[in-house]
N, CA and C atoms as an extended XYZ file, in Angstrom:
315
Properties=species:S:1:pos:R:3:atomname:S:1:resname:S:1:resid:I:1 pbc="F F F"
N        66.475       68.060      -74.935 N   MET     1
C        66.432       67.512      -76.198 CA  MET     1
C        65.064       67.582      -76.821 C   MET     1
N        64.925       67.876      -78.109 N   SER     2
C        63.596       68.039      -78.701 CA  SER     2
C        62.901       66.724      -78.819 C   SER     2
N        61.543       66.828      -78.841 N   GLN     3
C        60.692       65.621      -79.112 CA  GLN     3
C        61.065       64.909      -80.450 C   GLN     3
N        61.242       65.640      -81.476 N   LYS     4
C        61.761       65.137      -82.785 CA  LYS     4
C        63.132       65.701      -83.045 C   LYS     4
N        63.778       64.980      -83.970 N   LEU     5
C        65.107       65.415      -84.363 CA  LEU     5
C        64.993       66.816      -84.980 C   LEU     5
N        65.997       67.629      -84.719 N   ASP     6
C        66.045       68.936      -85.386 CA  ASP     6
C        66.040       68.898      -86.845 C   ASP     6
N        65.075       69.650      -87.416 N   LYS     7
C        64.888       69.608      -88.930 CA  LYS     7
C        66.051       69.994      -89.677 C   LYS     7
N        66.843       70.924      -89.151 N   ARG     8
C        68.084       71.379      -89.811 CA  ARG     8
C        69.116       70.231      -89.846 C   ARG     8
N        69.248       69.515      -88.704 N   LEU     9
C        70.162       68.403      -88.736 CA  LEU     9
C        69.723       67.360      -89.746 C   LEU     9
N        68.532       67.094      -89.811 N   LEU    10
C        68.014       66.000      -90.763 CA  LEU    10
C        68.351       66.443      -92.222 C   LEU    10
N        68.103       67.551      -92.534 N   GLU    11
C        68.406       68.187      -93.848 CA  GLU    11
C        69.924       68.089      -94.202 C   GLU    11
N        70.687       68.551      -93.162 N   GLU    12
C        72.042       68.728      -93.439 CA  GLU    12
C        72.794       67.364      -93.364 C   GLU    12
N        72.474       66.465      -92.452 N   PHE    13
C        73.233       65.269      -92.219 CA  PHE    13
C        72.528       64.007      -92.558 C   PHE    13
N        71.231       64.057      -92.697 N   GLY    14
C        70.484       62.723      -92.854 CA  GLY    14
C        70.124       62.299      -91.387 C   GLY    14
N        69.228       61.252      -91.417 N   ALA    15
C        68.699       60.805      -90.161 CA  ALA    15
C        69.691       60.146      -89.230 C   ALA    15
N        70.553       59.350      -89.665 N   VAL    16
C        71.510       58.694      -88.824 CA  VAL    16
C        72.533       59.667      -88.099 C   VAL    16
N        73.028       60.497      -88.996 N   ALA    17
C        74.011       61.565      -88.335 CA  ALA    17
C        73.308       62.532      -87.497 C   ALA    17
N        71.984       62.940      -87.785 N   ALA    18
C        71.275       63.765      -86.980 CA  ALA    18
C        71.036       63.141      -85.607 C   ALA    18
N        70.625       61.931      -85.658 N   ALA    19
C        70.378       61.137      -84.384 CA  ALA    19
C        71.656       61.064      -83.566 C   ALA    19
N        72.774       60.811      -84.187 N   LYS    20
C        74.073       60.746      -83.511 CA  LYS    20
C        74.405       62.130      -82.911 C   LYS    20
N        74.172       63.140      -83.601 N   GLU    21
C        74.459       64.460      -83.054 CA  GLU    21
C        73.647       64.842      -81.938 C   GLU    21
N        72.400       64.501      -81.912 N   GLU    22
C        71.465       64.687      -80.845 CA  GLU    22
C        71.998       63.974      -79.657 C   GLU    22
N        72.342       62.662      -79.832 N   LEU    23
C        72.799       61.816      -78.655 CA  LEU    23
C        74.125       62.495      -78.143 C   LEU    23
N        75.000       62.864      -79.056 N   GLN    24
C        76.247       63.482      -78.668 CA  GLN    24
C        76.166       64.631      -77.849 C   GLN    24
N        75.149       65.601      -78.039 N   ILE    25
C        74.852       66.750      -77.326 CA  ILE    25
C        74.380       66.440      -75.987 C   ILE    25
N        73.397       65.461      -75.986 N   ARG    26
C        72.751       65.079      -74.813 CA  ARG    26
C        73.796       64.393      -73.852 C   ARG    26
N        74.716       63.619      -74.293 N   ALA    27
C        75.703       62.895      -73.560 CA  ALA    27
C        76.865       63.800      -73.117 C   ALA    27
N        76.911       64.989      -73.604 N   GLY    28
C        77.876       65.978      -73.165 CA  GLY    28
C        79.252       65.646      -73.876 C   GLY    28
N        79.247       64.988      -74.928 N   ILE    29
C        80.527       64.657      -75.662 CA  ILE    29
C        80.905       65.866      -76.487 C   ILE    29
N        82.133       66.280      -76.489 N   SER    30
C        82.575       67.396      -77.344 CA  SER    30
C        82.343       67.096      -78.813 C   SER    30
N        81.666       67.781      -79.528 N   ILE    31
C        81.383       67.580      -80.989 CA  ILE    31
C        82.686       67.827      -81.781 C   ILE    31
N        83.534       68.828      -81.352 N   LYS    32
C        84.671       69.043      -82.180 CA  LYS    32
C        85.761       67.900      -82.113 C   LYS    32
N        85.795       67.250      -80.937 N   ASN    33
C        86.871       66.269      -80.734 CA  ASN    33
C        86.321       64.868      -81.050 C   ASN    33
N        85.199       64.550      -81.456 N   SER    34
C        84.718       63.252      -81.591 CA  SER    34
C        84.303       63.036      -83.063 C   SER    34
N        84.405       61.796      -83.541 N   LYS    35
C        83.971       61.405      -84.858 CA  LYS    35
C        82.619       60.572      -84.697 C   LYS    35
N        81.516       61.127      -84.957 N   PRO    36
C        80.257       60.524      -84.705 CA  PRO    36
C        79.869       59.364      -85.510 C   PRO    36
N        80.397       59.251      -86.724 N   LEU    37
C        80.046       58.244      -87.680 CA  LEU    37
C        81.063       57.072      -87.487 C   LEU    37
N        80.533       55.830      -87.358 N   ASN    38
C        81.284       54.541      -87.254 CA  ASN    38
C        82.408       54.622      -86.323 C   ASN    38
N        82.160       54.994      -85.084 N   ASN    39
C        83.216       55.085      -84.126 CA  ASN    39
C        82.763       54.441      -82.906 C   ASN    39
N        83.260       53.238      -82.520 N   ASN    40
C        82.815       52.494      -81.462 CA  ASN    40
C        83.042       53.150      -80.138 C   ASN    40
N        84.097       53.935      -79.993 N   SER    41
C        84.321       54.683      -78.724 CA  SER    41
C        83.306       55.727      -78.500 C   SER    41
N        82.873       56.379      -79.625 N   TRP    42
C        81.778       57.371      -79.578 CA  TRP    42
C        80.518       56.753      -79.007 C   TRP    42
N        80.074       55.668      -79.583 N   THR    43
C        78.950       54.954      -79.183 CA  THR    43
C        78.978       54.522      -77.694 C   THR    43
N        80.145       53.992      -77.298 N   SER    44
C        80.246       53.663      -75.878 CA  SER    44
C        80.144       54.812      -74.942 C   SER    44
N        80.669       55.918      -75.334 N   LYS    45
C        80.543       57.092      -74.497 CA  LYS    45
C        79.017       57.491      -74.364 C   LYS    45
N        78.335       57.428      -75.418 N   VAL    46
C        76.882       57.835      -75.405 CA  VAL    46
C        76.214       56.740      -74.473 C   VAL    46
N        76.391       55.415      -74.745 N   VAL    47
C        75.790       54.397      -73.881 CA  VAL    47
C        76.001       54.618      -72.417 C   VAL    47
N        77.281       54.999      -72.060 N   ALA    48
C        77.685       55.266      -70.657 CA  ALA    48
C        76.963       56.449      -70.128 C   ALA    48
N        76.613       57.415      -70.924 N   ALA    49
C        75.979       58.636      -70.439 CA  ALA    49
C        74.410       58.546      -70.421 C   ALA    49
N        73.857       57.782      -71.346 N   ILE    50
C        72.418       57.708      -71.520 CA  ILE    50
C        71.900       56.411      -71.466 C   ILE    50
N        70.898       56.160      -70.646 N   ASN    51
C        70.146       54.837      -70.631 CA  ASN    51
C        69.079       54.781      -71.735 C   ASN    51
N        69.124       53.908      -72.577 N   ILE    52
C        68.193       53.783      -73.582 CA  ILE    52
C        66.732       53.633      -73.122 C   ILE    52
N        66.514       52.940      -71.979 N   SER    53
C        65.253       52.787      -71.454 CA  SER    53
C        64.641       54.103      -70.854 C   SER    53
N        65.595       54.973      -70.318 N   ASP    54
C        65.105       56.200      -69.995 CA  ASP    54
C        64.794       57.191      -71.009 C   ASP    54
N        65.492       57.055      -72.127 N   LEU    55
C        65.157       57.810      -73.376 CA  LEU    55
C        63.837       57.388      -73.891 C   LEU    55
N        63.496       56.185      -73.911 N   ALA    56
C        62.205       55.655      -74.358 CA  ALA    56
C        61.102       56.131      -73.485 C   ALA    56
N        61.374       56.027      -72.143 N   GLN    57
C        60.328       56.442      -71.175 CA  GLN    57
C        60.072       57.958      -71.288 C   GLN    57
N        61.107       58.735      -71.486 N   GLU    58
C        61.019       60.143      -71.526 CA  GLU    58
C        60.141       60.601      -72.777 C   GLU    58
N        60.165       59.751      -73.880 N   HIS    59
C        59.392       60.086      -75.069 CA  HIS    59
C        58.156       59.258      -75.130 C   HIS    59
N        57.811       58.473      -74.122 N   GLY    60
C        56.596       57.757      -74.059 CA  GLY    60
C        56.520       56.549      -74.997 C   GLY    60
N        57.672       55.979      -75.304 N   ILE    61
C        57.651       54.845      -76.253 CA  ILE    61
C        57.630       53.558      -75.470 C   ILE    61
N        56.522       52.850      -75.540 N   GLU    62
C        56.436       51.597      -74.750 CA  GLU    62
C        56.258       50.442      -75.710 C   GLU    62
N        55.665       50.640      -76.886 N   LYS    63
C        55.447       49.533      -77.745 CA  LYS    63
C        56.136       49.750      -79.121 C   LYS    63
N        56.405       48.647      -79.786 N   CYS    64
C        57.059       48.733      -81.046 CA  CYS    64
C        56.180       49.383      -82.086 C   CYS    64
N        56.683       50.355      -82.794 N   PRO    65
C        55.808       51.101      -83.810 CA  PRO    65
C        55.576       50.272      -84.945 C   PRO    65
N        56.165       49.108      -85.213 N   LEU    66
C        55.887       48.337      -86.373 CA  LEU    66
C        54.773       47.212      -86.131 C   LEU    66
N        54.654       46.743      -84.878 N   CYS    67
C        53.783       45.657      -84.580 CA  CYS    67
C        53.045       45.721      -83.339 C   CYS    67
N        53.269       46.810      -82.536 N   ASN    68
C        52.609       47.081      -81.259 CA  ASN    68
C        52.892       45.998      -80.233 C   ASN    68
N        53.991       45.292      -80.192 N   TYR    69
C        54.443       44.498      -79.086 CA  TYR    69
C        55.267       45.311      -78.227 C   TYR    69
N        55.586       44.738      -77.058 N   GLY    70
C        56.520       45.397      -76.118 CA  GLY    70
C        57.980       45.521      -76.674 C   GLY    70
N        58.798       46.298      -76.031 N   ILE    71
C        60.168       46.450      -76.330 CA  ILE    71
C        61.087       46.071      -75.288 C   ILE    71
N        62.198       45.341      -75.445 N   SER    72
C        63.117       45.061      -74.404 CA  SER    72
C        64.286       45.977      -74.583 C   SER    72
N        64.813       46.527      -73.506 N   PHE    73
C        65.928       47.437      -73.493 CA  PHE    73
C        67.061       46.850      -72.719 C   PHE    73
N        68.304       46.997      -73.253 N   ASP    74
C        69.554       46.642      -72.497 CA  ASP    74
C        70.340       47.928      -72.383 C   ASP    74
N        70.265       48.464      -71.133 N   ASP    75
C        70.968       49.694      -70.919 CA  ASP    75
C        72.445       49.616      -70.818 C   ASP    75
N        73.047       48.515      -70.397 N   SER    76
C        74.425       48.271      -70.407 CA  SER    76
C        75.024       48.304      -71.808 C   SER    76
N        74.290       47.852      -72.783 N   ARG    77
C        74.840       47.859      -74.158 CA  ARG    77
C        74.201       48.881      -75.057 C   ARG    77
N        73.126       49.484      -74.661 N   GLY    78
C        72.411       50.507      -75.437 CA  GLY    78
C        71.629       49.954      -76.497 C   GLY    78
N        71.151       48.630      -76.310 N   TRP    79
C        70.392       47.931      -77.442 CA  TRP    79
C        68.930       47.867      -77.126 C   TRP    79
N        68.131       47.673      -78.073 N   PHE    80
C        66.671       47.418      -77.939 CA  PHE    80
C        66.189       46.373      -78.963 C   PHE    80
N        65.083       45.702      -78.654 N   ILE    81
C        64.629       44.717      -79.505 CA  ILE    81
C        63.090       44.493      -79.154 C   ILE    81
N        62.356       44.479      -80.261 N   CYS    82
C        60.915       44.206      -80.156 CA  CYS    82
C        60.726       42.745      -79.627 C   CYS    82
N        59.765       42.560      -78.600 N   LEU    83
C        59.645       41.247      -78.259 CA  LEU    83
C        59.104       40.282      -79.286 C   LEU    83
N        58.411       40.836      -80.283 N   ASN    84
C        58.012       39.982      -81.384 CA  ASN    84
C        59.150       39.576      -82.197 C   ASN    84
N        60.189       40.413      -82.284 N   ALA    85
C        61.401       40.019      -83.089 CA  ALA    85
C        62.204       39.039      -82.198 C   ALA    85
N        62.259       39.183      -80.917 N   LYS    86
C        63.010       38.329      -80.034 CA  LYS    86
C        62.494       36.916      -79.991 C   LYS    86
N        61.084       36.825      -79.817 N   TYR    87
C        60.617       35.492      -79.637 CA  TYR    87
C        59.979       34.828      -80.813 C   TYR    87
N        59.422       35.590      -81.717 N   ASN    88
C        58.702       35.084      -82.940 CA  ASN    88
C        59.467       35.274      -84.203 C   ASN    88
N        60.541       36.103      -84.170 N   HIS    89
C        61.305       36.429      -85.392 CA  HIS    89
C        60.353       37.003      -86.490 C   HIS    89
N        59.392       37.788      -86.099 N   LYS    90
C        58.444       38.314      -87.089 CA  LYS    90
C        58.452       39.822      -87.154 C   LYS    90
N        59.583       40.401      -86.705 N   CYS    91
C        59.623       41.891      -86.711 CA  CYS    91
C        61.075       42.225      -86.869 C   CYS    91
N        61.385       43.334      -87.483 N   SER    92
C        62.738       43.831      -87.716 CA  SER    92
C        63.174       44.909      -86.765 C   SER    92
N        62.339       45.278      -85.782 N   PHE    93
C        62.566       46.433      -85.006 CA  PHE    93
C        63.649       46.017      -83.813 C   PHE    93
N        64.914       46.318      -84.126 N   LYS    94
C        65.951       46.084      -83.159 CA  LYS    94
C        67.159       46.817      -83.523 C   LYS    94
N        68.041       47.108      -82.581 N   GLY    95
C        69.316       47.963      -82.902 CA  GLY    95
C        69.960       48.504      -81.685 C   GLY    95
N        70.651       49.577      -81.864 N   ASN    96
C        71.395       50.244      -80.803 CA  ASN    96
C        70.724       51.602      -80.606 C   ASN    96
N        71.220       52.343      -79.617 N   ILE    97
C        70.726       53.626      -79.285 CA  ILE    97
C        70.560       54.630      -80.397 C   ILE    97
N        71.503       54.509      -81.268 N   VAL    98
C        71.419       55.447      -82.477 CA  VAL    98
C        70.253       55.083      -83.379 C   VAL    98
N        70.134       53.783      -83.594 N   ASP    99
C        68.919       53.256      -84.460 CA  ASP    99
C        67.616       53.689      -83.720 C   ASP    99
N        67.565       53.571      -82.439 N   PHE   100
C        66.401       53.933      -81.805 CA  PHE   100
C        66.016       55.356      -81.897 C   PHE   100
N        67.047       56.232      -81.785 N   MET   101
C        66.814       57.688      -81.943 CA  MET   101
C        66.415       57.926      -83.407 C   MET   101
N        66.988       57.351      -84.325 N   GLU   102
C        66.621       57.579      -85.752 CA  GLU   102
C        65.233       57.200      -86.042 C   GLU   102
N        64.741       56.027      -85.500 N   ARG   103
C        63.508       55.482      -85.808 CA  ARG   103
C        62.268       55.935      -84.967 C   ARG   103
N        62.598       56.314      -83.710 N   CYS   104
C        61.557       56.601      -82.757 CA  CYS   104
C        61.340       58.007      -82.293 C   CYS   104
N        62.404       58.747      -82.232 N   ILE   105
C        62.331       60.042      -81.595 CA  ILE   105
C        62.131       61.203      -82.636 C   ILE   105
């Protein structure tokens, strides 16, 4: 997987769809047979195949890009949250594995 999202995908589909397509390819899910947008079963397949913490480590992401606090990862759900958002409610950096790809990779 590339360090940044494929520029062609960004132009053709936008950031969210491009992030989902990158994850789909990485997870080995058939692109022809899946519906990447708004499909809970698709997201669960990605979460089952890819640990969000491994994805962050692979790309050297240890701190929140918005406030420089640490990030907590939940591999079983594919969620992340900035510790400043979790404890102080002063940051909006949280979401699922697709949000993480869109915002960080």
